[in-house]
C-alpha positions as CSV (number, residue, x, y, z in Angstrom):
1,X,4.2,-6.0,7.4
2,X,2.4,-7.8,4.6
3,X,3.9,-11.5,4.0
4,X,6.4,-10.7,6.9
5,X,7.6,-14.1,7.0
6,X,8.4,-14.1,3.2
7,X,10.1,-10.3,3.8
8,X,12.3,-12.0,6.5
9,X,13.4,-14.8,4.1
10,X,13.9,-13.4,1.5
11,X,16.0,-10.4,3.3
12,X,18.3,-12.9,4.9
13,X,18.9,-14.4,1.1
14,X,20.0,-11.1,0.2
15,X,22.1,-10.7,3.0
16,X,23.8,-14.2,2.3
17,X,24.7,-12.7,-1.1
18,X,26.3,-9.5,0.2
19,X,28.0,-11.2,2.8
20,X,29.7,-14.0,0.6
21,X,33.1,-13.8,-0.6
22,X,32.8,-14.9,-3.9
23,X,29.6,-16.3,-6.1
24,X,30.2,-19.8,-7.4
25,X,27.6,-22.6,-8.0
26,X,27.5,-23.6,-4.4
27,X,26.4,-20.4,-3.2
28,X,23.7,-20.4,-5.8
29,X,22.4,-24.0,-4.8
30,X,22.1,-22.6,-1.4
31,X,20.7,-19.5,-2.4
32,X,18.0,-21.2,-4.6
33,X,17.1,-23.5,-2.1
34,X,16.6,-20.9,0.8
35,X,13.9,-19.2,-1.7
36,X,12.2,-22.2,-3.1
37,X,11.6,-22.9,1.2
38,X,10.7,-18.9,1.4
39,X,7.9,-19.3,-1.4
40,X,6.6,-22.5,-0.6
41,X,6.1,-21.3,2.7
42,X,4.0,-18.6,1.3
43,X,1.7,-20.8,-0.4
44,X,3.2,-20.4,-3.8
45,X,2.6,-23.1,-6.5
46,X,5.4,-25.2,-6.7
47,X,5.5,-25.4,-10.5
48,X,6.2,-21.7,-10.3
49,X,8.7,-22.1,-7.9
50,X,10.7,-24.8,-9.8
51,X,10.3,-22.3,-12.6
52,X,11.7,-19.2,-11.1
53,X,14.6,-21.5,-9.6
54,X,15.4,-22.8,-12.9
55,X,15.7,-19.3,-14.4
56,X,17.6,-18.1,-11.6
57,X,20.4,-20.6,-12.2
58,X,20.4,-20.2,-15.9
59,X,21.2,-16.5,-16.0
60,X,23.3,-16.3,-13.2
61,X,25.4,-19.2,-14.1
62,X,25.4,-18.2,-17.8
63,X,28.9,-17.0,-19.5
64,X,27.4,-14.1,-20.8
65,X,27.6,-11.7,-17.3
66,X,29.7,-8.4,-18.8
67,X,33.1,-8.6,-17.2
68,X,32.7,-5.4,-15.5
69,X,29.8,-6.5,-13.6
70,X,29.9,-7.4,-10.0
71,X,28.4,-11.1,-9.9
72,X,26.9,-10.4,-6.3
73,X,25.2,-7.0,-7.5
74,X,24.2,-9.4,-10.7
75,X,22.6,-12.3,-8.4
76,X,21.0,-9.6,-6.3
77,X,19.8,-8.4,-9.6
78,X,18.7,-11.7,-11.1
79,X,16.5,-12.7,-7.7
80,X,14.8,-9.1,-7.6
81,X,13.6,-9.3,-11.4
82,X,12.5,-13.2,-11.3
83,X,10.4,-12.0,-8.4
84,X,9.3,-9.2,-9.8
85,X,8.2,-11.5,-13.0
86,X,6.4,-14.2,-10.3
87,X,4.6,-11.2,-9.1
88,X,3.2,-10.0,-12.6
89,X,6.0,-8.1,-14.3
90,X,4.2,-4.8,-15.4
91,X,1.7,-2.7,-13.4
92,X,-1.4,-2.5,-14.7
93,X,-2.4,1.4,-15.4
94,X,-6.3,2.4,-15.5
95,X,-7.1,4.9,-17.7
96,X,-9.5,7.4,-16.0
97,X,-9.7,10.3,-18.0
98,X,-12.9,9.4,-19.4
99,X,-15.4,8.6,-17.8
100,X,-15.3,5.0,-16.1
101,X,-17.5,2.5,-14.0
102,X,-15.8,-0.2,-12.4
103,X,-17.7,-3.4,-11.6
104,X,-16.5,-5.9,-8.2
105,X,-17.3,-9.3,-8.4
106,X,-16.2,-12.5,-5.8
107,X,-16.8,-14.6,-3.5
108,X,-18.8,-14.6,-0.5
109,X,-16.7,-13.0,2.5
110,X,-13.7,-12.2,0.0
111,X,-14.3,-8.3,1.4
112,X,-16.2,-6.7,-1.8
113,X,-18.4,-4.3,0.0
114,X,-15.4,-2.8,2.3
115,X,-13.3,-2.8,-1.0
116,X,-15.6,-0.9,-2.6
117,X,-15.7,2.2,0.1
118,X,-11.8,2.1,0.2
119,X,-12.1,2.6,-3.6
120,X,-14.2,5.4,-3.7
121,X,-12.1,7.2,-1.0
122,X,-8.7,6.4,-3.1
123,X,-9.9,7.9,-5.8
124,X,-12.4,10.8,-4.3
125,X,-8.8,11.7,-2.6
126,X,-7.5,12.2,-6.3
127,X,-10.1,14.4,-7.9
128,X,-12.7,12.3,-8.8
129,X,-16.6,12.5,-8.5
130,X,-17.3,9.4,-7.6
131,X,-20.6,7.2,-6.9
132,X,-21.4,4.0,-5.7
133,X,-24.0,1.5,-6.6
134,X,-24.9,-1.5,-4.3
135,X,-26.5,-4.2,-5.8
136,X,-25.9,-6.8,-3.7
137,X,-29.6,-8.4,-2.9
138,X,-28.4,-11.5,-0.5
139,X,-26.5,-10.2,2.4
140,X,-29.4,-7.7,4.3
141,X,-26.2,-6.0,5.7
142,X,-24.7,-4.9,2.7
143,X,-26.7,-1.8,1.6
144,X,-26.2,-0.5,5.3
145,X,-22.6,-1.1,5.6
146,X,-21.7,0.6,2.2
147,X,-24.1,3.5,2.8
148,X,-22.4,4.0,6.5
149,X,-18.9,3.8,4.6
150,X,-19.5,6.4,1.7
151,X,-21.7,9.0,3.8
152,X,-18.8,9.4,6.3
153,X,-16.2,9.6,3.1
154,X,-19.3,12.0,1.4
155,X,-18.9,10.1,-1.6
156,X,-22.7,9.6,-3.4
157,X,-24.5,6.2,-2.4
158,X,-27.5,4.6,-4.7
159,X,-28.8,1.4,-4.1
160,X,-32.5,0.6,-3.0
161,X,-32.7,-2.3,-0.3
162,X,-36.3,-3.2,-1.5
163,X,-35.5,-4.3,-4.7
164,X,-34.0,-8.1,-5.1
165,X,-32.8,-7.7,-8.8
166,X,-29.2,-6.3,-9.0
167,X,-30.3,-5.5,-12.9
168,X,-33.6,-3.1,-11.8
169,X,-31.6,-1.7,-9.1
170,X,-28.6,-0.7,-11.6
171,X,-31.5,0.7,-14.2
172,X,-33.0,2.7,-11.6
173,X,-30.4,4.9,-11.1
174,X,-28.7,4.7,-14.5
175,X,-29.6,8.5,-15.8
176,X,-27.7,9.8,-12.1
177,X,-24.7,8.1,-12.7
178,X,-23.9,9.8,-16.0
179,X,-22.9,12.9,-14.0
180,X,-19.9,11.2,-12.2
181,X,-16.3,10.9,-13.4
182,X,-16.4,7.4,-11.7
183,X,-19.2,4.6,-10.7
184,X,-18.2,1.3,-8.6
185,X,-20.6,-1.3,-8.5
186,X,-20.8,-3.5,-5.9
187,X,-22.1,-7.1,-6.3
188,X,-23.6,-10.2,-4.4
189,X,-20.6,-12.7,-3.5
190,X,-20.7,-15.6,-4.9
191,X,-19.6,-19.0,-5.6
192,X,-18.1,-19.0,-9.2
193,X,-19.3,-22.7,-9.5
194,X,-22.8,-22.0,-8.6
195,X,-24.5,-21.8,-12.2
196,X,-27.5,-19.7,-11.2
197,X,-25.5,-16.8,-9.3
198,X,-22.8,-17.0,-12.3
199,X,-25.6,-16.1,-14.7
200,X,-27.0,-13.3,-12.7
201,X,-23.9,-11.4,-12.7
202,X,-23.6,-12.2,-16.7
203,X,-26.7,-10.6,-16.9
204,X,-26.0,-7.6,-14.6
205,X,-22.0,-7.1,-16.5
206,X,-24.3,-7.3,-20.1
207,X,-26.2,-4.0,-18.5
208,X,-23.7,-2.1,-16.9
209,X,-21.2,-2.9,-19.7
210,X,-18.2,-1.8,-17.1
211,X,-15.1,-0.5,-18.2
212,X,-13.0,-2.6,-15.7
213,X,-14.2,-6.0,-13.9
214,X,-12.2,-6.3,-10.6
215,X,-12.8,-9.7,-9.3
216,X,-12.0,-9.4,-5.4
217,X,-10.5,-12.4,-3.5
218,X,-9.2,-12.7,0.1
219,X,-5.6,-13.3,0.2
220,X,-6.6,-16.9,2.4
221,X,-7.8,-18.1,-0.2
222,X,-4.2,-19.4,-1.5
223,X,-3.5,-21.5,-4.5
224,X,-7.8,-21.9,-5.3
225,X,-7.6,-18.5,-6.3
226,X,-6.4,-19.7,-9.7
227,X,-9.7,-21.8,-10.1
228,X,-11.8,-19.0,-8.9
229,X,-10.2,-16.4,-10.8
230,X,-10.7,-18.6,-14.1
231,X,-14.2,-19.5,-13.6
232,X,-15.0,-15.6,-13.1
233,X,-12.9,-14.6,-16.1
234,X,-14.8,-17.2,-17.9
235,X,-18.0,-15.4,-17.0
236,X,-17.4,-11.4,-16.9
237,X,-13.8,-11.5,-18.7
238,X,-12.0,-9.9,-15.5
239,X,-10.0,-7.4,-16.4
240,X,-8.1,-6.9,-12.6
241,X,-7.8,-8.4,-9.5
242,X,-7.9,-6.9,-5.7
243,X,-6.6,-8.7,-3.3
244,X,-7.5,-8.5,0.4
245,X,-6.3,-8.8,4.1
246,X,-2.7,-8.9,2.7
247,X,-1.7,-8.1,6.2
248,X,-2.8,-11.3,8.4
249,X,-2.2,-14.2,6.7
250,X,1.0,-16.3,5.1
251,X,-1.0,-17.6,2.1
252,X,-0.9,-14.1,0.6
253,X,1.8,-15.3,-1.9
254,X,-0.5,-18.2,-3.2
255,X,-2.8,-15.5,-3.9
256,X,-0.6,-13.2,-5.7
257,X,1.1,-15.5,-7.7
258,X,-1.9,-17.3,-8.4
259,X,-3.6,-14.5,-10.5
260,X,-0.6,-14.1,-12.9
261,X,-1.1,-17.6,-13.6
262,X,-4.3,-16.5,-15.1
263,X,-3.2,-13.6,-16.6
264,X,-5.5,-11.4,-14.4
265,X,-3.0,-8.8,-12.8
266,X,-3.3,-7.4,-9.7
267,X,-4.6,-3.9,-9.6
268,X,-4.9,-3.2,-5.7
269,X,-4.1,-5.1,-2.1
270,X,-6.0,-4.7,0.9
271,X,-3.2,-4.3,3.4
272,X,-5.4,-3.1,6.6
273,X,-8.7,-2.8,8.2
274,X,-8.6,1.0,7.8
275,X,-10.7,3.1,5.1
276,X,-7.1,4.3,3.5
277,X,-5.7,0.7,3.8
278,X,-5.5,0.3,0.0
279,X,-2.4,0.7,-2.3
280,X,-2.5,0.1,-6.2
281,X,-0.2,-2.9,-6.9
282,X,3.0,-2.3,-8.5
283,X,5.4,-5.5,-8.5
284,X,8.6,-3.6,-8.5
285,X,7.6,-1.4,-5.6
286,X,6.1,-4.3,-3.8
287,X,9.1,-6.7,-4.2
288,X,11.4,-3.7,-3.3
289,X,9.7,-3.4,-0.3
290,X,9.9,-7.4,0.3
291,X,13.6,-7.4,0.2
292,X,14.2,-4.2,2.7
293,X,14.8,-1.9,-0.4
294,X,11.6,0.7,0.7
295,X,8.7,2.0,-1.4
296,X,9.0,5.7,-1.7
297,X,6.0,5.9,-4.0
298,X,3.7,4.1,-1.5
299,X,4.7,6.2,1.1
300,X,4.4,9.5,-1.0
301,X,0.7,7.9,-1.9
302,X,-0.5,7.7,1.7
303,X,0.5,11.3,2.1
304,X,-2.1,12.6,-0.9
305,X,-4.5,14.7,1.4
306,X,-2.3,15.0,4.4
307,X,-1.9,18.8,4.2
308,X,-2.8,21.5,2.3
309,X,-1.1,22.4,-1.1
310,X,-0.1,25.8,0.5
311,X,1.2,23.8,3.5
312,X,3.4,21.2,1.8
313,X,4.7,24.0,-0.6
314,X,5.8,26.0,2.5
315,X,7.4,23.2,3.9
316,X,9.6,21.8,1.1
317,X,10.7,25.3,0.9
318,X,11.8,25.3,4.4
319,X,13.5,21.9,4.0
320,X,15.5,23.2,1.2
321,X,16.7,25.9,2.9
322,X,17.9,24.1,6.0
323,X,15.0,26.8,7.6
324,X,12.8,23.8,10.1
325,X,11.4,24.9,13.2
326,X,9.4,23.0,15.7
327,X,5.7,24.2,14.0
328,X,7.4,22.7,10.8
329,X,8.2,19.2,13.2
330,X,4.5,19.1,14.5
331,X,3.1,19.4,10.8
332,X,5.5,16.8,10.1
333,X,4.4,14.4,13.2
334,X,0.7,14.9,12.6
335,X,1.2,13.7,8.7
336,X,3.3,10.5,9.9
337,X,0.5,9.9,12.9
338,X,-2.2,9.8,9.9
339,X,-0.5,7.7,7.5
340,X,-0.5,4.6,10.4
341,X,1.5,2.7,12.6
342,X,5.3,3.5,12.6
343,X,6.3,0.1,11.5
344,X,4.1,0.6,8.2
345,X,5.4,3.8,7.4
346,X,9.0,2.8,8.1
347,X,8.8,-0.2,5.7
348,X,8.6,2.1,3.0
349,X,11.6,4.4,3.5
350,X,14.8,3.1,1.7
351,X,17.3,2.3,4.1
352,X,15.0,2.0,7.4
353,X,13.1,-0.8,5.9
354,X,16.3,-3.0,6.4
355,X,16.8,-1.5,9.9
356,X,15.9,-4.8,12.5
357,X,14.2,-2.5,14.9
358,X,12.1,-4.6,17.8
359,X,8.5,-4.1,18.2
360,X,9.1,-2.9,21.5
361,X,11.2,0.0,20.2
362,X,9.2,1.2,17.6
363,X,6.2,0.9,20.0
364,X,7.7,2.9,22.5
365,X,8.5,5.2,19.7
366,X,4.5,5.3,18.6
367,X,4.0,6.4,22.5
368,X,6.7,9.2,22.4
369,X,5.1,10.7,19.4
370,X,1.8,11.2,20.9
371,X,3.7,12.9,24.3
372,X,5.7,15.0,22.1
373,X,2.1,16.5,20.7
374,X,1.1,17.3,23.9
375,X,4.5,19.1,24.7
376,X,4.3,20.7,21.6
377,X,0.7,21.8,22.5
378,X,2.1,23.3,25.5
379,X,4.8,25.7,24.1
380,X,3.6,29.1,23.1
381,X,3.9,29.7,19.4
382,X,7.0,32.2,19.3
383,X,8.9,29.1,21.1
384,X,7.8,26.9,18.9
385,X,9.1,29.1,15.7
386,X,12.3,29.8,17.7
387,X,13.3,27.0,20.1
388,X,16.2,28.7,21.4
389,X,14.3,30.9,23.1
390,X,13.2,27.7,25.4
391,X,14.7,28.4,29.1
392,X,15.3,25.8,31.7
393,X,12.1,27.2,33.6
394,X,9.8,26.7,30.5
395,X,10.6,23.2,30.5
396,X,9.6,22.7,33.9
397,X,6.6,24.7,33.4
398,X,5.7,22.7,30.2
399,X,6.7,19.3,31.9
400,X,4.1,20.0,34.6
401,X,1.6,21.6,32.5
402,X,1.8,18.5,29.8
403,X,2.3,15.9,32.1
404,X,5.5,14.6,30.8
405,X,8.6,15.0,32.3
406,X,11.5,17.4,32.0
407,X,13.6,13.9,30.0
408,X,10.8,13.6,27.6
409,X,11.3,17.2,26.7
410,X,14.5,17.3,26.1
411,X,14.5,14.0,24.0
412,X,11.9,16.3,22.0
413,X,14.2,18.8,21.4
414,X,17.1,16.7,20.8
415,X,15.1,15.0,18.0
416,X,14.0,19.0,16.8
417,X,18.1,19.4,16.4
418,X,18.6,16.4,14.7
419,X,16.0,16.7,12.0
420,X,16.9,20.0,11.3
421,X,20.7,19.3,11.0
422,X,19.7,16.0,8.7
423,X,17.3,19.2,6.8
424,X,20.7,21.2,5.9
425,X,22.6,18.4,4.8
426,X,20.0,18.4,1.8
427,X,21.1,21.8,0.9
428,X,23.9,22.1,-2.0
429,X,24.4,18.9,-4.1
430,X,21.3,16.9,-2.7
431,X,19.0,20.1,-3.2
432,X,17.8,18.9,-6.7
433,X,17.2,15.2,-5.6
434,X,15.4,16.6,-2.7
435,X,13.4,19.3,-4.3
436,X,12.6,16.3,-7.1
437,X,10.6,14.2,-4.0
438,X,9.0,17.5,-2.7
439,X,7.6,18.2,-6.0
440,X,6.0,14.7,-5.6
441,X,4.5,15.5,-2.0
442,X,3.1,18.9,-2.7
443,X,-0.2,17.2,-3.0
444,X,-3.9,19.0,-2.8
445,X,-6.6,18.2,-0.1
């Protein structure tokens, strides 16, 4: 998971609070030291670490804690709130009701072009008519790379690899761009300290007049993000930051918190190499996931576009009634497989995210899901609609036909029965909460 080492350390801290008999000064000092160690190992600036440490101590040791509040719960709440503050507090919300232009700027190799493609997919999935403009005239592969990405995602692409002036490229297509809801402009990578390159981006900024200017930085840049963010902010008045490559570094904490010190809110984070591995950054949700509380909102975001509105509505009704057959299980499994590795999905589910499942177990479950799909494809439709009609003879036949074992088929049937039982538990008193959640999942293609 993103910042896996920091997450494990923070979960241990929370577990220590939950397992303590009482909260005293000694416990608080121990917890603060654990927290300091975890944050510093994730490359968070020492001044920020000391600041959050003092804030936690002063709040928990205060005499103003309401008498009816459990001190352990209050301590966990304080840690949670202070970590949210460290990550920027409130999320930056984009106003996309009007025509919007976003320009991406950043260092060489920060992942701007890939991020441009991810943004185009992210917003087109949400019903926006998106156009992408390539103005990188320094990296020859940038034009072809973005053209291929947008072609695959069916997003309109504009660029001219013969022109060497980014301003001329943008002006050439300016009239064509007027018909789009959202225009994303990719620019060349540059060092914030290079005067010639900065002058070029300042000129392009004046011509494009973007509504949002997003700085794209790689998470492995660590604390030096502060200097780069400041320089770019002075040049183009950065309105938000996208932190890329969050899935493979221990320095991500430094990059995330560094941006906060320059008053540049983080808008998105890149959490993988695939086109869908882009998440809107919500500090509360992000910290909740790090602490093992899950992030249903991010999970629901990932489900967008995975099934039609009609299928989602039908599945919602069946789940609320507890009427759940194997065809529904098949739809559910297919959606989960499209959402990425099981480990990524599980960390977003409250409860599951705290389970310390070994990697081998998760890998085995991935394999099982794949085999279950083969098995279901071998059953007849009426058997999937009513699994009680599946006989022992049919199990033997399907095992032979699907290249699986009788045991694997019986495990699938057992999983189906457990899922059906769980769905029935949502009936009655829990149905309103379930319906609310399912309404959020009632998404369009």
